[in-house]
N, C-alpha and C positions, 0 to 999 in steps of 0.2 A: 606331215604325218609322217615320223619319224619310227627304226626301227621296236622295236617289244624291247621289257626286259624282263626275263626269266631268274624265276627267282624257287631256290628249293632250301627248305628248312630240314634241319637233320633232329630237331629233334619229334621224334614219330612215339613217345612215350605219355601214355596221358595225365593233365595235368602239367603238361609243358609251357605251355600258354600258348601256342601256336595259334589260337581261334585268336584272342583277346591280342595278339602280336600284328594279325592281318589287319584286324576290325578296327585299330590304334593308330596307323598308316594313312596319313591324308591320300585321296585319289586324285588324282593330276582330272585337271578340267580339260581337255581338248573341241577346236575349233569345229566344226562341223562344215562342208562345204559344199552346197543347195543349190539349183539351179540356177550360179553364179551370185548367190546372197553366202557370207555368213553368219553363221549362227553359232550358241553359244549349247555345250552339252547339256542337257537340263540334270539335274540331277535328280534323281525320280525316288531318293532314301530321304530324300531333306521335307520339312513339311512344308506344303502348302505356306507362300507370301499369305494371298489374299485369301478369305474364310466365303466360298460362296452361299444364299441364306438358304434352305433347304428346308419346306413346311415341313411340319410336321402334326400330324392331329392324335390325341392320344385317346385311344378305345378300352374301355374298359370298369 
């Protein structure tokens, strides 16, 4: 893994689009070494690829 990158946004005014610009740029995915294996970093914000069925009982 290489060195990190520091990004400084100078548009501090409300409505300057700081949050939109931050969320619009894709985040790099890293590989993590753990106990001799290499695994892809998990994207926790992505929707799950497989839906787990949970039985629900409607009462009322």
